[in-house]
C-alpha positions as CSV (number, residue, x, y, z in Angstrom):
1,Q,-45.6,29.4,-30.2
2,V,-47.4,27.9,-33.2
3,Q,-50.6,29.0,-34.9
4,L,-52.9,26.3,-36.3
5,V,-55.4,27.0,-39.1
6,E,-58.1,24.4,-40.0
7,S,-59.9,24.1,-43.3
8,G,-62.1,21.7,-45.1
9,G,-65.3,21.9,-43.0
10,G,-68.7,22.4,-44.6
11,L,-72.2,20.9,-45.1
12,V,-72.5,17.3,-46.3
13,Q,-75.2,14.7,-46.5
14,A,-75.3,11.7,-44.2
15,G,-73.1,9.0,-45.7
16,G,-70.7,11.5,-47.3
17,S,-67.1,12.3,-46.7
18,L,-65.0,15.3,-45.7
19,R,-61.3,15.8,-45.3
20,L,-60.2,18.4,-42.8
21,S,-56.7,20.0,-42.9
22,C,-54.8,21.8,-40.3
23,T,-51.7,23.8,-41.2
24,A,-49.2,25.0,-38.7
25,S,-47.3,28.4,-38.8
26,R,-44.0,26.7,-38.3
27,S,-42.3,23.3,-38.6
28,I,-44.1,20.5,-36.8
29,F,-41.1,18.2,-36.8
30,S,-40.6,18.9,-33.1
31,I,-44.2,18.6,-32.1
32,E,-44.8,15.1,-30.6
33,Y,-48.6,15.0,-30.9
34,L,-51.2,16.4,-33.3
35,G,-54.8,15.8,-32.8
36,W,-58.4,16.6,-33.6
37,Y,-61.2,17.4,-31.2
38,R,-64.8,18.2,-31.7
39,Q,-67.5,20.1,-29.9
40,A,-71.2,19.8,-30.6
41,P,-73.6,22.5,-29.5
42,G,-74.1,22.5,-25.7
43,K,-71.5,19.8,-25.2
44,Q,-67.9,19.6,-24.1
45,R,-65.0,19.4,-26.4
46,D,-64.0,15.8,-26.9
47,L,-60.9,14.1,-28.4
48,V,-61.4,12.5,-31.8
49,A,-58.0,11.2,-32.7
50,T,-54.3,11.9,-32.4
51,V,-51.2,11.1,-34.4
52,R,-47.7,11.0,-32.9
53,D,-44.5,12.0,-34.6
54,G,-43.5,8.7,-36.2
55,G,-47.0,7.9,-37.2
56,S,-48.7,6.0,-34.4
57,T,-52.3,6.9,-34.0
58,H,-55.0,6.9,-31.4
59,Y,-58.8,7.0,-32.0
60,V,-61.8,7.3,-29.9
61,A,-63.4,3.8,-30.3
62,S,-66.6,5.0,-31.9
63,M,-64.8,6.8,-34.7
64,K,-62.0,4.4,-35.4
65,D,-63.7,2.7,-38.4
66,R,-64.8,5.9,-40.1
67,F,-62.1,8.5,-39.4
68,T,-58.4,8.5,-40.4
69,I,-55.8,10.9,-39.0
70,S,-52.5,11.5,-40.7
71,R,-49.7,14.1,-40.7
72,D,-47.3,15.4,-43.3
73,N,-44.4,16.9,-41.4
74,A,-42.9,18.3,-44.6
75,K,-46.1,20.3,-45.3
76,G,-46.7,21.1,-41.6
77,T,-50.2,19.7,-41.9
78,V,-52.4,17.2,-40.1
79,Y,-55.4,15.7,-41.8
80,L,-58.7,14.1,-40.7
81,Q,-60.4,12.0,-43.3
82,M,-64.0,11.4,-42.3
83,N,-66.1,8.9,-44.1
84,S,-69.7,7.6,-43.7
85,L,-70.6,10.8,-41.8
86,K,-73.7,10.8,-39.6
87,P,-75.8,13.7,-38.3
88,E,-74.3,13.2,-34.9
89,D,-70.9,14.0,-36.3
90,T,-72.1,17.6,-36.6
91,A,-69.7,19.8,-34.5
92,V,-67.0,22.3,-34.6
93,Y,-63.7,20.4,-35.2
94,Y,-60.6,21.7,-33.6
95,C,-57.0,20.9,-34.4
96,A,-54.5,20.8,-31.5
97,A,-50.8,20.3,-31.0
98,G,-48.5,19.6,-28.0
99,N,-45.8,17.4,-26.6
100,S,-47.9,15.4,-24.3
101,F,-51.0,13.2,-24.7
102,P,-53.6,14.3,-25.5
103,P,-52.3,17.5,-27.2
104,R,-53.7,20.7,-25.7
105,A,-50.9,23.2,-25.8
106,Y,-51.9,24.9,-29.1
107,W,-55.3,25.2,-30.7
108,G,-56.8,26.2,-34.0
109,Q,-59.9,28.3,-34.3
110,G,-62.1,25.5,-35.4
111,T,-64.0,24.5,-38.5
112,Q,-67.7,23.7,-38.7
113,V,-68.9,20.4,-40.0
114,T,-72.6,19.9,-40.5
115,V,-74.1,16.6,-41.6
116,S,-77.6,16.7,-42.8
117,A,-80.0,13.7,-42.5
């Protein structure tokens, strides 16, 4: 079992940036995939990006140029740097972990990101 805790969400104006963090309750060295999803009101939860142990990344095409995912195994943390934010990026962002793609075995509680026009 692993618990995931997200932080870094908040309210930002369009064009601004936020950095989300997700810290695990135990070592993530043995976890193959870490990822971020988001869920807007009334919509399904969608994959945003994943990072594999070793550093290879995968992004949903529409976010590839604005978002950057990274992991620090020593700190047990995965990050999502979000730049040039748009109102349509408003959602609850969830961290996830697992050993298959896309990661779904473990979830965080989510952090709200609100982008104002």
